[in-house]
N, C-alpha and C positions, 0 to 999 in steps of 0.2 A: 619455511616461508609458505606454509599451506594457505595462509590467508591471501597471499599474493596470487597464488595459482587459482584460488577460488574466484578472486576478483577478475583475473584474466579470463576465466571461463564465462563469467557474467558479461564482461565486455564483448567477448566473441558472440555470445547469445544476442546481445543488443545489435551488433553489426549484422548478424544473420537476419534478424527481424527487419532491420532497415532495408536489406537487400530484398526481402520478401515484400515489404511495403512498396518499394520502388517498382517491383515486378507488377504488383497490383495496379499501381498508377498507370503504367504503360498499357496494361490490359483495359483499364477503364477509359483511357484516352483513345485507344483504338476503337472501342465500342462506341464511344461518344462521337468520334469523327464519322464512323460508318452510319450511325443513326442520323447524324446531322445531314449527311449526303442523302440519305433516304427521305428525310424531311423535305429537302429541296426537290426531290423527285415527286413527292406527294403534292407539293405546291404547284409544280409544273402540270401534273395530271389534273389537278383541280382547275387550274387555269384553262387547260385545253378543253376539259369538259364544258366549262362555262362558255368558251368561245364556240365550240361545236353546237352547243344548245342554242346559242344566240343566232348563229347562222341558219340553223334549221327553222327557228322561229321566223326569221326574216323571209326565208323561202316560202313558208306557209302564208305569209302576208301577201306575197306576190300572187298567190292563187285566189286570193279573195275576190279579185276583179272578175273571175270567170265562174265563181261558185253558183251565181244566180242562173247561169245558162247550162250548167252540168251538175246533175245530182250526184254523180260518182265523185266528182271533185269536191263537192260540198261535204260529203261523208268523210273523205280522206282528210280534208282540212280539219274537221272537227276532231277526228281521232288523233291527228298529229298534235293539235294544240293541247288536248287532254294529256297526252304522253309527255310533251315537253314542259308544260306548265303545271302538271298535276302531281299525283302521289309519287310516281317513279322518280321524277327529278328531285323531289324533296328528300326521298330516301337516300339518293346518291349524295346530295348536299350534306345531309346529316352525317352520313358515313365519313365523308371527308373531314367534317368538323370534329367528329369524335376521334378519328385517327390523329388529327393534328394535336388535340389535347393530350392524348396518350403519349405521343412522341415528345411533347414539351415536358411532360411530367417525368418521363424517363431520362431526358437530357438533364433535368434538374437533379435527379437522383444520382446520375453519374458525376455531376459537378460536386455534389455533397460528399460522395465517396472519395473522390480525389482530394478534397479539402481535408477530410478525416485522416487519410493516409499521410498527407503532408504534415498535419498536426502531430500525428504519432511519430513521424520521423524526427521532428523537432524535439519532442519529448525524449526520444531515445538518444539523440545527440547530446542533450543535456545530461542524461544519465551516464553516457560514456565520459563526458568531461568530469563528472563527479567521481566516477570509478577510477579514471586516470589519476586524479588528485589523491584518492585513497591509496592507490598502488604506490605513488611516490612517497606518501607518508609512511606506509608500511615498510618500504625499503629503507627509509631513513632511520626508522626506529623498529627494528625487527621484532622486539619483544612485546610491542604494544598489541594488545588483543583488540581487534576491531569487530564490532557487531555488524554483520551484514543483514540485509532485509529478509523477511519471511516470504515464502512463495506467493501467497495470495495478497494482492494489494488493491483491494477494492477501494473506491472513493471513501465509503463509510469507514472502513478500517483505518485508512490513513488519517482521516479526520479524528477518529476516536483516539488513536495513538497520540497525535499531537496534543489533543485536549488533556489526556491523562498526564503527559509529560509536562505540560504547562502547569497543571495543578501541583504536580510533584515538586517542581523547581521553585514555584513562587508561593506555595501555601504558607500561611502564617504559622501553621502547626509544625513546620520543619524545625529540626534541631539546629539552630543557628549559633555558631560559635562567635564569641566576641572578637573584636579586632585584636590581633596579636601585638599590635604596636610595632610590628616589624615592617619597615618600608623597604622599598627595593634597594635603597642604598645600603641598608643594613645586611642584605644578603650578599655578603662579600664574596667575590669570585676568588676561589682558591685553586691553585694548581695541584693541591694535595687532596686526593679523594679520601673520604671517610670509609670505614670498614663496611658500613651499610651500603654506601654508594658502589663500592667494589662488588659486593654481593649482588646488588641489583643489576649492574652491568654484566656480570657473569651470567645471571639468569636470563638476560635479554640477548645474550650472545654477542655482546659488544666488548671491545678491548678495554682493559682496566687501566690503560695509559691515558691520562688526561689529554695529552697533546694529540692523540690520535682520534679524539672525538670531534664531531662537528659541533658548531654552536648550538644547533637544535638539540643534539644529544646531551650536551653539557647542561643546557637549561632544563631539559626534561628530567634528568637524574637528580638535579638539585630540587626541582619542584616535587618530585615523587617523595624524596626523603622528608621534605618539609611537611607534606600532607600526611604521611605516615606518622611523623612525630606528633602532629596535632591530634590524631586519633589516639595514639598511645598515651599521651599526656592527659587527654580528657577522660578516657575510660580505664586507664591504669591496667592495660593488658596489651600483649604483643599482637601485631597485625601482620599479615602476609600480603605482599603485592600481587595484584591480578592484572590490572591494565591502567593506562593513563591516556588522557586526551587533552591536548592543549586547547586554549580558547580559540573559537572560530566564529564565523558569521552566525551559525545556527546552534551553537552550543557553548556552555560555559566550560572553563577549565575544570576537569574533574579526574578523580582517581577512584578505582575500584580495588577494594582489598577485602580480606576476611580475617576474623579472629583466629589466632594460631590454635586456640582451644576448640575451634569448630571445624567446618569443612568448606571447600571452595564454593559450595552452594549458598553459604551464609554471606552473601555479598553486601558490603557496606560501601556506599558511594559518598565521596566527599567532594563538594563543590567549593571552588575558591575564586573570589573576586578581589580586585584591587580598587579601593575607593578611599578618597580623602587621605591619601598618603600611607595607607596600611592595608594588609591583607585581611579579608574576612572569610570565615569558613562556615559551612553548614553541611550536615550529614544526616543520613537516614538510619543510623544505628538501631533505633527503636524498632525498625521493621523486622529485625532478626527474630525478636521475641513474638511478634505479631503473626508472622508467616505460618508457624505451625497451627495456631488457633484458627486462622482462615482456612487452611487446607483441611483441617479436621471437620469443619462445618460443611464444606463442599463434599468431602468424602462421605459424610453421613448421608447426604442427599443422594449421591451416586450409588451407594450400596443398596439403596431401596430398589434399584432396577437391575444391577449387575453384581455378581459375586466380587468381593473385595480382592480376591486373587487375580481378577482380570482387569483391574483398573489401577492407574497411577495418576496422582493429582499433584501438580506443582503450581504454586502461586508466585507471582511477581508483585510485591506490594508497591504501589505507586505513591500513595500518601495516606496519612492518617487524617481523620476528620477534624474539623475546626475544634480546638480546645481539648484535643485528646493527645495522649502520649503513650508510650509503651506500657506504662503501668495502669492507665485507666481503661485500656482496651481489654475486654474479657471475651471468653468464648460465646457468651450470651449476646454481646453487643457488637461483635467484630464485623458482622455482615453489613450493618448499617452505619458503621463509623470508619470503615477502611475501604479505600479504593484499590482495586487489584485487577490484574489480568491473570486468569487461571487456565491452565491447560489440563484437560482430562484425556489421558491416553487410554483407549479401550481396546483390549485384545480381540481379534477376530474370533478367538476361541470361545468367547462368551457373548458375542453380539453380531447381529446381521445388519445390513444397510437399512432394512425396514425398521428394525428395532432402534437404530440410531435416529432415524427420522422421528419416531415416536418420542424418544428420549429428548430430542431437541425441543419439541413442543413442551414437554414437561419441565425442561430446564428454563424456558422462557417464563412459564407460569410461576415457577419457584423463585426466580429472581424478582419478579414483580411483587411477590408477597414478602420476600426476605431481605432484599437489598435496597430498600427505599432510602433516599437521602444522599447517596453517593454514586459516582459513576463506577461501573464494573463491567467486566467482560469475561465470558467463559468460552473457551475454544475447545471443541470436541474433535478428537482425532481417532477414527477407527483404524487400527494399526495391524499390520502383518504380525502374526503371532510370534514368529522368531525374532523379528526386529523389536517387538514390544519388550521382550525379555532384556534387551540391551539398553533400554532407556532408564536413566537415573537422574537424580536431582542435579548432579554436576554437569552432565552433558546433554540434557534434554533440548536446550536451545539449538545446539548443532543439528539435532535430528530433525528440526522443523524444516530444514532445507532439503532433507532427503526424500526420495520418492518411495516412501514406505507406507503411505496412507491409502486405504481403500475408499474412504469417504471422509468428508470434513463438513463441519457446521459450526456456526458461532452465534452466540446470543450476547447482547449488550443492553445495559440499562443506563440511562443518563441520570444525572443528579435530580432532575425533575420527575423521574419515574417512568419515562418513555422507554419501552422495551422494543428492541429490533432484533430480528432473526435473519441471518444471511449465510 
């Protein structure tokens, strides 16, 4: 149950950050209240100054009746009036006005900080709700591999990921399987498990006794077998199970598997929907053949700056361009017909942080010239040399959550050709 433990740690991190945000709110509220009281004192002082100044002006007017008889009184009166009505009084008045403006701006700043903290807490609470749901699902179906998020989650990155996922799911270029003609009534519920179902249950650590399974587990193992059968019937080869996700608010029902003749890094995703009384399937099997072509082109670029012995390149193909399939994509056209997210892991033994910054700029320029017409993203990771040795195609996604990177940078290009570095 490593995934459950990982999710629990993420939930604890969210709870810890909520506590920190609440501490900041209390700090800002104390500062706000103290400044508000000071503002009141400034208002009082300004009022007192005005009152005193008015009284003194009134006193000088009382002397006006005797100024004609006493030259000394006349000089005193003129001096007092210049002081009370002249430059000094204006300086004091301006100082009060300026101080008042500064205080009100600072009060507004504290209110904004408090609001930002409250918004962050709301976001973290939603994350905790989502994590709790994921924990429940993982405990219901222990064998299900759940992908958890990457460390950096900037607004742009989230937007880019959603965009690529949408293209992948809905692209007309997807390999869509025809309806099987099998409706839900045809999927007869049987208390006898097939041999494959028994093997799947054993792999997931679940009992092979049908009566001991929950309804969710029964439905899951039946769906997994149906989707594996679809792949094997279509491509006439055996596939091995990796993960399964039931349909939800934000995702379709889908299965991840890989050809028995390949490796677990050769992931094939099958999506299943139920429409008009039958199941429909679509898959991205063609991506298996495209991935090595894409990685080869990116690697060719990277080795111009670093020795090949110090870099590792892994691409996640998101979709093929309009009108293309696995056969029509070549090494020459792959960069402008295939949308992908590529990770380049660079060992510290061959690269410094300064060199990575230079390479990031070169990467952006290269994408602008080579990847026009499709959305793509390249993620650069300067990696601890010892940890770099442990990264491979099968487990590199798990390493993305580890604290093994000295520096990170990312370049992305939209289908319209706009390049962003972050």
